[in-house]
C-alpha positions as a printed Julia matrix, in Angstrom:
53×3 Matrix{Float64}:
 71.6   39.95   96.34
 70.04  43.18   97.6
 66.37  44.0    97.17
 67.22  47.71   97.02
 70.42  49.41   95.88
 70.9   53.07   96.78
 73.89  54.77   95.21
 74.99  58.19   94.08
 75.07  59.17   90.42
 78.92  59.23   90.31
 78.79  62.55   88.45
 82.35  63.57   89.36
 83.92  60.28   88.22
 82.09  59.62   84.98
 78.41  59.24   85.71
 76.31  56.17   84.97
 79.18  54.11   83.55
 80.76  54.15   87.03
 77.64  53.15   88.95
 77.37  49.67   90.45
 73.95  48.95   88.93
 75.44  49.38   85.45
 77.45  46.18   85.88
 74.65  43.98   87.21
 73.43  41.32   84.79
 70.07  42.26   83.22
 68.22  39.23   84.62
 69.43  40.09   88.12
 68.93  43.84   87.67
 65.19  43.39   87.15
 64.95  41.99   90.69
 66.69  44.98   92.3
 65.05  48.33   93.03
 67.71  50.87   92.03
 67.56  54.3    93.64
 69.99  56.91   92.38
 70.68  60.05   94.38
 72.58  63.11   93.24
 76.21  63.16   94.27
 76.73  64.8    97.67
 72.95  65.04   98.18
 72.85  62.25  100.73
 69.9   60.1   101.66
 68.06  62.41  104.06
 65.36  63.1   101.45
 64.45  59.41  101.11
 61.4   58.12  103.0
 61.94  56.55  106.41
 59.81  53.55  105.5
 61.43  50.94  103.31
 58.0   50.17  101.85
 57.83  53.75  100.55
 60.94  53.35   98.43
């Protein structure tokens, strides 16, 4: 199980209902830090330090 899940917002294929985090069980989801980025935006704007996420 990941501590952090970074994924795009799946805007072009249906949005949130297509995101991985949507299908994670609620009790597991509360243990995962979910970071959603805009589609095609990439991750360059995220901090370099994992502790800053």
